C-alpha positions as CSV (number, residue, x, y, z in Angstrom):
1,X,92.1,118.1,97.4
2,X,89.7,115.4,96.2
3,X,89.3,112.1,98.0
4,X,91.6,109.6,96.1
5,X,89.4,106.7,97.0
6,X,86.1,108.3,96.0
7,X,84.6,106.7,92.9
8,X,83.9,109.3,90.2
9,X,80.6,109.4,88.3
10,X,80.5,108.8,84.5
11,X,80.0,112.6,84.1
12,X,83.0,113.4,86.3
13,X,85.1,110.9,84.4
14,X,84.1,112.4,81.1
15,X,84.8,115.9,82.3
16,X,88.3,115.0,83.6
17,X,89.6,112.5,81.1
18,X,92.9,113.5,79.6
19,X,93.1,113.7,75.8
20,X,93.2,110.4,74.1
21,X,91.6,108.4,76.9
22,X,88.2,106.7,76.8
23,X,86.0,105.2,79.5
24,X,85.3,101.6,78.5
25,X,83.7,98.9,80.7
26,X,84.8,100.3,84.0
27,X,88.3,101.4,83.0
28,X,90.0,104.3,81.3
29,X,92.0,103.2,78.3
30,X,94.4,104.8,75.9
31,X,96.5,103.6,72.9
32,X,99.8,105.2,72.3
33,X,101.4,104.8,68.9
34,X,105.1,104.4,69.6
35,X,106.1,103.6,66.1
36,X,108.6,100.9,67.0
37,X,109.2,98.3,69.7
38,X,112.2,100.0,71.3
39,X,110.3,103.2,71.9
40,X,107.5,101.2,73.3
41,X,109.8,99.5,75.8
42,X,111.2,102.9,76.8
43,X,107.7,104.2,77.3
44,X,106.6,101.2,79.4
45,X,109.6,101.6,81.6
46,X,108.7,105.3,82.2
47,X,105.1,104.2,83.0
48,X,106.4,101.6,85.4
49,X,108.5,104.2,87.3
50,X,105.6,106.7,87.5
51,X,103.3,103.9,88.7
52,X,105.7,102.9,91.4
53,X,106.0,106.5,92.6
54,X,102.2,106.8,92.7
55,X,101.7,103.3,94.2
56,X,99.0,102.9,91.6
57,X,99.5,100.3,88.9
58,X,98.0,100.2,85.4
59,X,97.6,97.3,83.1
60,X,100.0,97.8,80.2
61,X,100.1,95.9,76.9
62,X,103.2,96.4,74.8
63,X,102.9,95.4,71.1
64,X,104.6,96.6,67.9
65,X,104.0,99.5,67.3
66,X,101.9,100.7,70.2
67,X,101.3,100.5,74.0
68,X,97.8,100.2,75.4
69,X,97.3,101.4,79.0
70,X,94.2,100.6,81.2
71,X,93.5,102.2,84.6
72,X,91.0,101.6,87.3
73,X,91.1,101.6,91.1
74,X,90.6,97.9,91.9
75,X,90.4,98.6,95.7
76,X,87.2,100.6,95.2
77,X,85.9,99.0,91.9
78,X,85.8,102.2,89.9
79,X,87.6,105.2,88.5
80,X,89.1,107.7,91.0
81,X,91.2,110.8,90.9
82,X,94.2,108.5,91.2
83,X,93.4,107.1,87.8
84,X,92.9,110.5,86.2
85,X,96.1,111.8,87.8
86,X,98.2,108.8,86.5
87,X,96.6,109.0,83.1
88,X,97.6,112.7,82.9
89,X,101.2,111.8,83.9
90,X,101.3,109.0,81.3
91,X,100.3,111.5,78.6
92,X,103.2,113.8,79.7
93,X,105.6,110.8,79.6
94,X,104.5,110.0,76.1
95,X,105.0,113.5,75.0
96,X,108.6,113.4,76.3
97,X,109.7,110.2,74.6
């Protein structure tokens, strides 16, 4: 098991990024096209539940018709396995809405 507080290198991030995510200015970011506001709200609630369970909280922007999610580990000023794991979970949540 990897150290959840170890900052990943840019190569490690690139190798592990889930589909649809980009490394931009110290964060990993993804846009999810929800198609309508109600679906976006449902998705944001699911992200919130997953974030609480993980005790790791993304920045989330809800607009019509998409949701933008940004992740970084503020406590270590970088991207860690916690960010990659939550991004992977968020992709699965999106696939299920």
